C-alpha positions as CSV (number, residue, x, y, z in Angstrom):
1,M,-16.5,-37.5,-4.0
2,A,-13.3,-36.7,-5.8
3,D,-13.7,-35.4,-9.4
4,E,-12.1,-38.1,-11.6
5,S,-11.1,-35.4,-14.1
6,L,-8.7,-33.9,-11.5
7,E,-5.5,-35.7,-10.5
8,I,-5.6,-37.6,-7.2
9,I,-2.2,-36.8,-5.5
10,G,-2.4,-38.7,-2.2
11,R,-4.3,-39.5,0.9
12,V,-4.8,-38.0,4.3
13,S,-2.5,-39.4,7.1
14,A,-3.6,-39.2,10.7
15,T,-1.3,-40.5,13.4
16,E,-1.2,-40.6,17.1
17,K,1.4,-37.8,17.2
18,S,0.1,-35.9,14.2
19,P,-3.8,-36.1,14.2
20,T,-6.0,-34.2,11.9
21,T,-7.8,-31.3,13.5
22,I,-10.5,-28.7,12.6
23,D,-7.6,-26.4,11.7
24,R,-5.0,-28.6,10.1
25,F,-4.4,-32.0,8.5
26,Y,-1.6,-33.9,6.8
27,F,-1.3,-36.0,3.7
28,W,1.3,-37.9,1.7
29,T,2.2,-37.7,-2.0
30,K,4.7,-39.6,-4.0
31,A,8.3,-38.4,-3.8
32,G,9.1,-35.6,-6.1
33,Y,5.5,-34.5,-6.7
34,E,5.6,-30.8,-7.4
35,L,3.5,-28.7,-5.0
36,N,4.1,-25.3,-3.5
37,P,3.0,-23.4,-0.4
38,F,-0.2,-21.5,-1.0
39,D,-1.5,-24.2,-3.4
40,V,-5.1,-25.2,-2.8
41,I,-6.1,-28.9,-2.6
42,K,-9.3,-30.7,-1.8
43,V,-10.2,-33.8,0.2
44,D,-13.1,-36.2,0.1
45,H,-15.1,-35.8,3.4
46,I,-18.3,-37.0,5.1
47,R,-21.8,-36.5,3.6
48,D,-20.3,-36.3,0.1
49,S,-18.7,-33.0,1.0
50,I,-15.4,-31.6,0.0
51,T,-12.9,-30.0,2.4
52,F,-10.5,-27.5,1.0
53,G,-7.0,-26.9,2.4
54,I,-4.1,-24.6,1.6
55,I,-0.6,-26.0,1.7
56,E,1.7,-24.6,4.5
57,E,4.7,-27.0,4.6
58,I,6.2,-29.8,2.5
59,C,8.6,-32.4,3.8
60,H,10.4,-35.3,2.2
61,V,10.6,-38.5,4.3
62,T,12.4,-41.8,3.9
63,D,12.6,-45.0,6.0
64,S,16.1,-44.1,7.0
65,A,16.4,-44.0,10.8
66,S,19.0,-41.2,10.7
67,H,21.2,-39.2,8.5
68,F,24.0,-41.4,9.8
69,A,22.3,-44.5,8.3
70,S,22.0,-42.7,5.0
71,Y,25.7,-42.0,5.0
72,I,26.6,-45.6,5.9
73,S,24.3,-46.9,3.1
74,S,26.4,-44.9,0.6
75,E,29.6,-46.7,1.6
76,F,30.5,-44.1,4.2
77,G,30.4,-41.3,1.6
78,E,32.9,-43.0,-0.8
79,N,30.3,-44.0,-3.4
80,K,31.3,-42.3,-6.7
81,E,28.7,-43.9,-8.9
82,K,25.8,-41.6,-9.7
83,K,22.7,-43.3,-8.3
84,E,19.5,-41.6,-7.2
85,N,19.2,-43.6,-3.9
86,G,22.7,-44.6,-3.0
87,N,23.4,-48.3,-2.7
88,S,20.3,-49.0,-0.6
89,D,16.8,-48.4,-2.1
90,R,14.8,-46.3,0.4
91,L,11.1,-46.0,0.8
92,Q,10.3,-42.4,0.3
93,F,7.4,-39.9,-0.1
94,N,6.5,-36.3,0.5
95,Y,4.7,-35.4,3.7
96,V,2.5,-32.2,3.4
97,K,0.9,-30.0,6.1
98,A,-2.3,-28.2,5.0
99,R,-4.5,-25.7,6.8
100,F,-8.3,-26.1,6.6
101,I,-10.0,-23.2,4.8
102,G,-13.5,-24.4,4.2
103,N,-16.0,-27.2,3.4
104,T,-18.7,-27.3,0.8
105,H,-21.3,-28.2,3.4
106,N,-19.8,-26.1,6.2
107,I,-18.7,-29.2,8.0
108,N,-15.8,-28.5,10.5
109,T,-15.2,-32.1,11.5
110,P,-11.6,-33.1,10.9
111,V,-10.9,-35.0,7.7
112,L,-10.5,-38.7,8.0
113,H,-7.4,-40.9,7.7
114,D,-6.9,-42.3,4.2
115,S,-9.3,-39.8,2.5
116,L,-8.4,-39.0,-1.1
117,V,-6.6,-35.7,-1.8
118,S,-6.7,-34.2,-5.3
119,L,-5.9,-31.0,-7.2
120,C,-8.5,-28.3,-7.7
121,S,-10.1,-26.8,-10.8
122,V,-10.1,-23.0,-11.3
123,D,-13.7,-22.9,-9.9
124,D,-12.6,-25.0,-6.9
125,I,-9.7,-22.6,-6.1
126,Q,-11.9,-19.5,-6.4
127,R,-14.6,-21.1,-4.3
128,A,-12.1,-22.3,-1.6
129,L,-10.5,-18.8,-1.2
130,G,-13.7,-16.8,-1.5
131,L,-12.7,-15.5,-4.9
132,D,-15.7,-16.6,-7.0
133,K,-16.5,-13.4,-8.9
134,S,-20.1,-14.3,-9.3
135,K,-20.5,-14.4,-5.5
136,V,-18.1,-11.6,-4.5
137,K,-20.0,-8.4,-3.9
138,N,-18.5,-5.3,-5.6
139,P,-15.6,-7.3,-7.2
140,L,-12.3,-5.6,-7.8
141,V,-9.4,-7.4,-9.5
142,C,-6.2,-7.4,-7.4
143,G,-4.0,-9.8,-9.4
144,Y,-3.8,-13.4,-10.3
145,L,-2.7,-16.7,-8.8
146,N,-0.1,-19.0,-10.4
147,M,-1.2,-22.5,-9.1
148,Y,0.0,-25.8,-10.6
149,G,0.0,-24.5,-14.2
150,K,-3.2,-22.4,-13.8
151,Q,-3.5,-18.6,-13.8
152,V,-6.5,-17.7,-11.7
153,P,-7.8,-14.1,-11.5
154,V,-8.2,-12.8,-8.0
155,H,-11.2,-10.6,-7.2
156,I,-11.7,-9.2,-3.8
157,N,-14.8,-7.4,-2.4
158,A,-14.0,-3.7,-2.9
159,N,-16.3,-2.9,0.1
160,F,-13.4,-4.2,2.3
161,L,-10.9,-2.0,0.5
162,V,-12.6,1.3,0.0
163,G,-15.6,0.9,2.3
164,P,-18.1,0.6,3.7
165,D,-17.3,-2.7,5.3
166,G,-13.6,-2.1,5.7
167,A,-11.1,0.4,4.4
168,H,-7.4,1.3,3.8
169,L,-4.5,-0.6,2.3
170,N,-1.0,-1.1,3.8
171,I,1.8,-2.4,1.6
172,S,5.2,-3.3,2.9
173,G,8.4,-4.6,1.4
174,I,12.1,-3.7,0.9
175,S,13.0,-1.0,-1.6
176,G,13.1,-1.9,-5.3
177,L,12.5,-5.6,-5.2
178,A,9.0,-5.4,-3.6
179,C,7.5,-3.1,-6.4
180,K,5.3,-1.4,-3.8
181,T,4.5,1.6,-5.9
182,S,3.8,-0.5,-9.0
183,Y,1.4,-2.7,-7.2
184,T,-0.4,0.3,-5.6
185,M,-0.8,1.9,-9.0
186,F,-2.1,-1.4,-10.4
187,L,-4.9,-1.4,-7.8
188,M,-5.7,2.3,-8.2
189,N,-5.8,1.9,-12.0
190,A,-8.2,-1.0,-11.5
191,L,-10.3,1.2,-9.1
192,Q,-10.5,4.1,-11.6
193,Q,-11.6,1.7,-14.4
194,K,-14.1,0.1,-12.1
195,Y,-15.8,3.3,-11.1
196,E,-15.7,4.7,-14.6
197,S,-17.6,1.6,-15.8
198,L,-20.0,1.8,-12.8
199,K,-20.8,5.4,-13.6
200,I,-21.8,4.6,-17.2
201,E,-23.8,1.6,-16.1
202,K,-25.7,3.4,-13.4
203,E,-26.4,6.5,-15.5
204,K,-27.9,4.3,-18.2
205,K,-30.3,3.0,-15.6
206,G,-30.9,6.4,-14.1
207,E,-29.4,5.3,-10.8
208,K,-27.1,7.1,-8.4
209,H,-23.5,6.1,-8.5
210,E,-20.5,6.6,-6.1
211,K,-18.3,9.5,-6.9
212,V,-14.6,8.7,-6.4
213,A,-11.4,10.8,-6.9
214,Y,-7.7,10.1,-6.2
215,V,-4.8,12.0,-4.8
216,M,-1.2,10.8,-5.1
217,F,2.1,12.1,-3.7
218,N,5.2,11.7,-5.9
219,V,8.0,11.2,-3.4
220,K,10.8,9.6,-5.4
221,G,12.3,11.1,-8.6
222,R,9.7,11.0,-11.4
223,D,7.9,7.8,-10.4
224,L,4.4,9.1,-10.8
225,L,4.9,12.0,-13.2
226,S,3.7,10.4,-16.4
227,I,0.9,8.1,-15.2
228,D,-1.4,9.3,-18.0
229,E,1.1,8.2,-20.7
230,P,0.8,4.7,-22.1
231,S,3.7,2.2,-21.4
232,T,5.9,1.2,-24.3
233,E,7.3,-1.8,-22.3
234,L,4.3,-4.1,-22.0
235,S,4.8,-7.5,-23.5
236,D,2.0,-9.4,-25.4
237,A,1.8,-11.7,-22.4
238,D,1.2,-8.7,-20.1
239,K,-1.5,-7.3,-22.4
240,K,-3.2,-10.7,-22.6
241,M,-3.1,-10.9,-18.8
242,Y,-4.8,-7.5,-18.4
243,E,-7.6,-8.8,-20.8
244,E,-8.0,-12.0,-18.7
245,L,-8.3,-9.8,-15.6
246,G,-11.0,-7.8,-17.2
247,L,-9.0,-4.6,-17.4
248,V,-8.4,-2.3,-20.3
249,V,-4.7,-1.8,-21.2
250,K,-4.6,2.0,-20.6
251,P,-2.9,4.5,-18.3
252,F,-4.7,6.7,-15.8
253,S,-7.1,9.2,-17.2
254,N,-8.1,12.7,-16.1
255,V,-4.7,13.4,-14.4
256,K,-3.3,16.8,-13.3
257,Y,0.2,17.3,-11.9
258,Y,1.2,19.9,-9.3
259,Y,4.9,20.9,-9.1
260,P,6.4,23.0,-6.3
261,Y,7.5,26.4,-7.3
262,S,11.2,27.0,-7.8
263,S,13.1,30.1,-8.8
264,R,15.3,28.0,-11.1
265,S,13.8,27.9,-14.5
266,E,15.0,24.5,-15.4
267,L,12.9,23.0,-12.5
268,H,9.5,24.5,-11.9
269,N,9.4,28.1,-13.2
270,M,7.0,28.6,-16.1
271,Q,8.6,31.7,-17.5
272,S,10.7,29.7,-20.0
273,F,9.3,26.6,-21.7
274,A,12.6,26.2,-23.5
275,D,14.4,25.6,-20.3
276,W,11.8,23.2,-19.0
277,D,12.1,19.5,-18.9
278,T,10.4,18.0,-21.9
279,M,8.0,15.9,-20.0
280,A,6.7,18.7,-17.8
281,N,6.7,21.1,-20.8
282,K,4.2,18.8,-22.6
283,Q,2.0,18.7,-19.5
284,F,1.8,22.5,-19.2
285,I,1.1,22.9,-22.9
286,K,-1.8,20.4,-22.5
287,G,-3.0,22.3,-19.4
288,N,-2.8,19.3,-17.0
289,A,0.0,20.7,-14.9
290,A,0.4,23.7,-12.5
291,I,2.8,25.1,-10.0
292,F,2.0,25.5,-6.3
293,K,3.3,28.1,-3.8
294,Y,2.6,28.7,-0.1
295,S,2.2,32.3,0.8
296,Y,2.4,33.4,4.4
297,K,-1.3,34.1,4.5
298,T,-2.1,30.5,3.6
299,C,0.5,29.1,6.0
300,K,0.0,31.2,9.1
301,D,-2.5,28.8,10.6
302,K,-0.5,25.7,9.5
303,L,3.0,26.3,10.9
304,G,2.6,23.2,13.1
305,Y,3.1,20.9,10.0
306,M,6.6,22.3,9.7
307,F,7.4,21.0,13.1
308,A,5.5,17.7,12.8
309,N,8.7,15.5,13.3
310,E,10.4,17.7,15.9
311,D,10.5,16.4,19.4
312,D,8.5,19.0,21.5
313,S,8.0,17.2,24.7
314,T,7.9,20.5,26.7
315,G,5.4,22.0,24.2
316,T,7.6,25.1,23.7
317,M,7.3,25.0,19.8
318,E,3.6,24.5,20.1
319,N,3.4,27.6,22.4
320,I,5.3,29.7,19.9
321,I,3.1,28.6,17.0
322,A,0.0,29.4,18.9
323,Y,1.5,32.8,19.9
324,I,2.1,33.6,16.2
325,E,-1.3,32.2,15.0
326,N,-3.0,34.5,17.5
327,E,-1.2,37.5,16.0
328,N,0.3,38.6,19.3
329,E,2.9,41.3,19.2
330,P,5.0,41.8,17.1
331,F,3.2,39.5,14.6
332,T,0.0,41.6,14.4
333,G,-0.8,42.4,10.8
334,A,2.0,40.3,9.3
335,S,0.9,39.3,5.8
336,T,4.0,38.2,3.9
337,W,7.0,36.0,4.6
338,T,9.2,39.1,4.7
339,H,7.0,40.6,7.4
340,F,7.1,37.4,9.3
341,K,10.9,37.1,9.2
342,N,11.4,40.7,10.1
343,R,9.1,40.4,13.2
344,L,10.7,37.2,14.2
345,G,14.0,39.1,14.1
346,R,12.5,41.7,16.4
347,V,11.7,39.1,19.0
348,L,15.3,37.6,18.8
349,D,17.0,41.0,19.0
350,G,14.5,42.8,21.3
351,D,14.8,43.2,25.1
352,S,13.3,40.8,27.6
353,D,10.4,43.2,28.4
354,M,8.8,42.3,25.0
355,P,5.5,40.3,25.5
356,A,6.9,37.5,23.3
357,R,10.0,37.3,25.5
358,R,8.2,37.5,28.8
359,S,5.9,34.5,27.9
360,I,8.4,32.4,26.1
361,Q,12.1,32.1,26.7
362,L,14.7,33.4,24.2
363,G,16.3,30.0,23.8
364,S,13.0,28.6,22.6
365,W,12.6,31.4,20.1
366,K,16.1,30.7,18.8
367,K,15.4,27.1,18.3
368,F,12.2,28.0,16.5
369,N,14.1,30.4,14.2
370,R,16.8,27.8,13.3
371,I,14.1,25.3,12.2
372,I,11.9,27.7,10.4
373,D,14.8,29.4,8.6
374,K,15.9,26.0,7.1
375,I,12.3,25.3,5.9
376,L,11.8,28.7,4.4
377,N,14.9,28.2,2.2
378,D,12.6,26.1,0.0
379,D,11.3,28.3,-2.9
380,V,7.9,26.8,-2.5
381,F,7.3,29.2,0.4
382,E,6.9,32.3,-1.7
383,D,4.2,35.1,-1.6
384,G,2.1,35.9,-4.6
385,V,0.4,33.5,-7.0
386,S,0.6,34.3,-10.7
387,E,-2.2,32.7,-12.8
388,E,-0.3,33.8,-15.9
389,H,2.5,31.4,-14.9
390,A,0.1,28.6,-14.1
391,E,0.6,29.1,-10.3
392,V,-2.1,27.9,-8.0
393,D,-3.1,27.6,-4.4
394,L,-2.7,23.9,-3.7
395,P,-5.3,23.5,-0.9
396,Q,-7.9,25.2,-3.1
397,E,-7.0,22.9,-6.0
398,I,-7.4,19.8,-3.7
399,S,-10.7,21.2,-2.4
400,D,-12.0,21.5,-5.9
401,I,-11.2,18.0,-7.0
402,K,-14.0,16.4,-9.1
403,E,-15.2,12.9,-9.6
404,G,-12.8,10.7,-11.5
405,E,-9.9,13.1,-11.2
406,V,-6.4,12.1,-10.3
407,K,-4.2,14.8,-8.7
408,V,-0.5,14.1,-8.4
409,V,1.4,16.3,-6.0
410,D,5.1,16.3,-6.6
411,I,7.2,16.7,-3.4
412,A,10.2,14.7,-4.4
413,R,12.6,17.6,-4.7
414,L,11.5,19.3,-1.5
415,D,13.4,19.2,1.8
416,E,11.9,16.5,4.2
417,R,10.4,19.2,6.5
418,S,8.8,20.9,3.4
419,Q,7.5,17.5,2.2
420,A,5.9,16.9,5.6
421,F,4.3,20.4,5.5
422,V,2.8,19.7,2.0
423,F,1.6,16.3,3.0
424,G,0.1,17.5,6.2
425,D,-1.6,20.4,4.6
426,V,-3.2,18.2,1.8
427,M,-4.3,15.6,4.4
428,G,-5.8,18.4,6.6
429,T,-7.6,19.9,3.5
430,I,-9.1,16.6,2.5
431,I,-10.3,15.8,6.1
432,E,-12.0,19.2,6.3
433,M,-13.4,18.9,2.8
434,M,-14.9,15.4,3.4
435,N,-16.2,16.5,6.9
436,T,-18.2,19.3,5.3
437,K,-19.1,17.8,1.9
438,V,-22.5,19.0,0.6
439,G,-24.2,19.3,-2.8
440,P,-24.9,16.9,-5.7
441,D,-21.3,17.0,-6.9
442,A,-19.7,16.2,-3.5
443,L,-17.4,13.2,-3.6
444,D,-18.4,9.9,-1.8
445,K,-14.8,8.7,-1.6
446,I,-11.3,10.0,-2.1
447,V,-8.4,7.6,-2.3
448,I,-5.0,8.9,-1.1
449,F,-1.7,7.3,-2.0
450,V,1.3,8.0,0.1
451,D,4.7,6.4,-0.2
452,E,7.3,6.3,2.7
453,L,4.7,6.2,5.4
454,N,7.5,5.7,7.9
455,K,8.3,9.4,7.6
456,Y,4.9,10.4,9.1
457,A,3.6,7.4,11.1
458,S,6.6,5.6,12.5
459,K,6.9,4.7,16.1
460,D,9.7,7.3,16.4
461,C,7.4,10.2,15.4
462,P,6.5,12.6,18.2
463,P,3.1,11.5,19.6
464,N,1.8,15.1,19.3
465,S,2.7,15.4,15.6
466,P,-0.3,16.9,13.8
467,I,0.4,14.7,10.7
468,L,0.4,11.6,12.8
469,K,-2.9,12.7,14.3
470,H,-4.3,13.1,10.8
471,L,-3.2,9.6,9.8
472,K,-4.7,8.1,13.0
473,D,-7.9,10.0,12.3
474,V,-8.1,8.8,8.7
475,T,-7.5,5.2,9.5
476,E,-9.8,5.1,12.5
477,R,-12.8,7.0,11.1
478,G,-11.9,7.8,7.4
479,R,-14.1,4.9,6.3
480,S,-17.2,6.8,7.5
481,L,-16.0,10.0,5.9
482,G,-15.1,8.4,2.6
483,I,-11.3,9.0,3.0
484,I,-9.3,5.9,2.0
485,L,-5.6,5.6,2.6
486,F,-3.3,3.5,0.5
487,A,0.0,3.6,2.3
488,V,3.4,2.1,1.5
489,E,6.5,1.6,3.7
490,Q,9.6,-0.6,3.8
491,F,9.2,-2.0,7.2
492,R,5.7,-2.6,8.6
493,S,7.0,-3.2,12.1
494,A,8.1,0.4,12.4
495,I,4.6,1.8,11.8
496,V,2.3,3.0,14.7
497,D,-0.1,0.2,15.6
498,R,-3.2,2.4,15.4
499,V,-2.4,3.2,11.8
500,K,-1.5,-0.2,10.3
501,G,-3.9,-2.0,12.6
502,N,-6.9,-0.1,11.1
503,C,-5.9,-1.1,7.5
504,A,-8.4,-3.8,6.5
505,T,-6.2,-5.0,3.7
506,S,-2.5,-5.7,3.9
507,A,0.0,-6.7,1.1
508,Y,3.3,-8.1,2.0
509,G,6.2,-7.9,-0.6
510,R,9.7,-9.2,-0.3
511,T,11.4,-8.4,2.9
512,N,14.4,-9.5,5.0
513,F,14.9,-12.0,7.8
514,V,15.2,-9.3,10.5
515,E,11.8,-7.8,9.6
516,V,10.0,-11.2,9.5
517,G,11.3,-11.9,13.0
518,T,9.2,-9.1,14.5
519,P,5.8,-9.6,16.1
520,D,4.0,-8.2,13.1
521,Y,4.7,-11.5,11.3
522,R,4.3,-14.0,14.1
523,Y,0.9,-15.4,12.9
524,L,2.2,-16.2,9.4
525,G,4.1,-19.4,10.4
526,D,7.7,-20.2,9.6
527,T,7.2,-21.4,6.1
528,Y,5.3,-18.3,4.9
529,K,7.8,-16.0,6.8
530,S,10.6,-17.7,4.9
531,M,8.8,-17.3,1.6
532,L,8.5,-13.5,2.3
533,T,12.3,-13.3,2.0
534,R,12.3,-15.0,-1.4
535,L,9.3,-13.4,-3.2
536,D,10.0,-12.3,-6.7
537,Q,9.2,-9.0,-8.2
538,G,5.5,-8.8,-9.0
539,E,4.6,-11.2,-6.2
540,Y,2.6,-10.3,-3.1
541,I,1.0,-12.0,-0.2
542,I,-2.5,-10.5,0.4
543,Q,-4.6,-10.4,3.5
544,N,-8.2,-9.2,3.3
545,P,-11.2,-9.9,5.5
546,A,-13.2,-11.3,2.6
547,L,-10.5,-13.9,1.8
548,S,-10.6,-17.2,3.6
549,S,-6.8,-17.4,3.7
550,L,-3.6,-15.5,2.9
551,V,-3.2,-15.5,-0.9
552,K,0.0,-15.2,-2.9
553,I,-0.7,-13.2,-6.1
554,N,1.1,-11.8,-9.1
555,F,0.3,-8.7,-11.1
556,P,1.4,-7.6,-14.6
557,K,3.6,-4.6,-15.3
558,P,2.0,-1.1,-15.1
559,T,0.1,0.2,-18.1
560,Y,1.6,3.7,-17.7
561,K,5.0,5.1,-18.7
562,Q,7.5,4.6,-15.9
563,N,10.4,7.0,-15.4
564,N,13.5,5.2,-14.1
């Protein structure tokens, strides 16, 4: 029966019009009693069992027949005296709707009228939501609950986040207020610490451990360009919360940054440290940064990524790309971007008897030239890699990633088409690498973080986009390959169903009324949908197969230096 040490707050109410069911029940509490949606409560039930419920909706009720009666009872609105209940004392109470989430004896019979309802202990809350760390397999901390004065750590089964039982994370929310990047980094930092600890523990026992590495794309300013430097903004409360969550207050370790080449020394040219940004300068001096270029030789078979977001319903761009990749005349033997541009010029200026012009119309070649010319304006497409200036072949660097490493690829300053090219190339490289992994040092898992997923997997993207095909491939079968996607976007409703639908874990941050009105949110219920528009920074609603209900969590500020 109810634990006397925990406050009894009301009783179940079952009426003809609002009966208790195997899914939902109702109870009353005294007027003004403070409860919130997502709070967990427990109810005495048959066979000395306890039924747990999660609060969905709270109403305040009086015995007034109508609002008109309330108005009349206050002297038709002329009452100036400050009184809590007007001139007529009203019977009043709170009426709460709760959803059934479990029973200690696995009894699904509806709770009975007049059964006692009480608050829960920390153990009760964790048990009800499936968060009991002692029973959660492969636990990973993903935040904490704030529930009637208690802060409860939330541990989910990592097998449902990074495999083998489920995989992939999708995070949505409006820009800025939702803190999407910060929350993703919190989870990835927790993952890195978890697998570092597991490695030490397993090696001591002489057991095999999982080898995990991480790839991140920096797409906005300098968001992720100092994740290995400790934060100077953490409060004592934040540090204490990290300790309570079982995490060490430290930034990411074993990080290497990759910057796109630029001919401007103040950006990414290594020839002059004096002209270099101080932050990047330090990274190059420490040896944990490099510059990447794309030569024609490394790009010849990847031109399709440059056209990933171009509508090509007739397949003309695809035909041209195939023509060039097969080294048909006049592209035979081209080995540099200069050769390529010159030979493309020959097609445009040549006569109609040229093989390239006979098989593909001149108008299509002109369209191809307009697009490719804009892309090649980015300095990153440059022949020749100089080891002296810390320049590297990015696909090779990704292929050589080792256990525990974090590789951050900076694409923030690139044109959108160039960003798409680099993202598509890295994704393709990882898929190929994990498809052919062999040897004792081969990775078991690689976690990829990409922001602004809407650029590559929105419903407006061309269906034949090679990048979209990669994303579908990763979300549909990446779990078996060990490729785990952590993806972030502003509006979940805009993402292709096959991508978001295959993400086992979803996190919902603050969003707007238009977004919550889309079909993606229809199962949440009106109360939760309304709450999504009012979530504070650092608050998320989490959905995971191992959880018995949606859970609203908080997370502390990042442990790494943030560049605003």
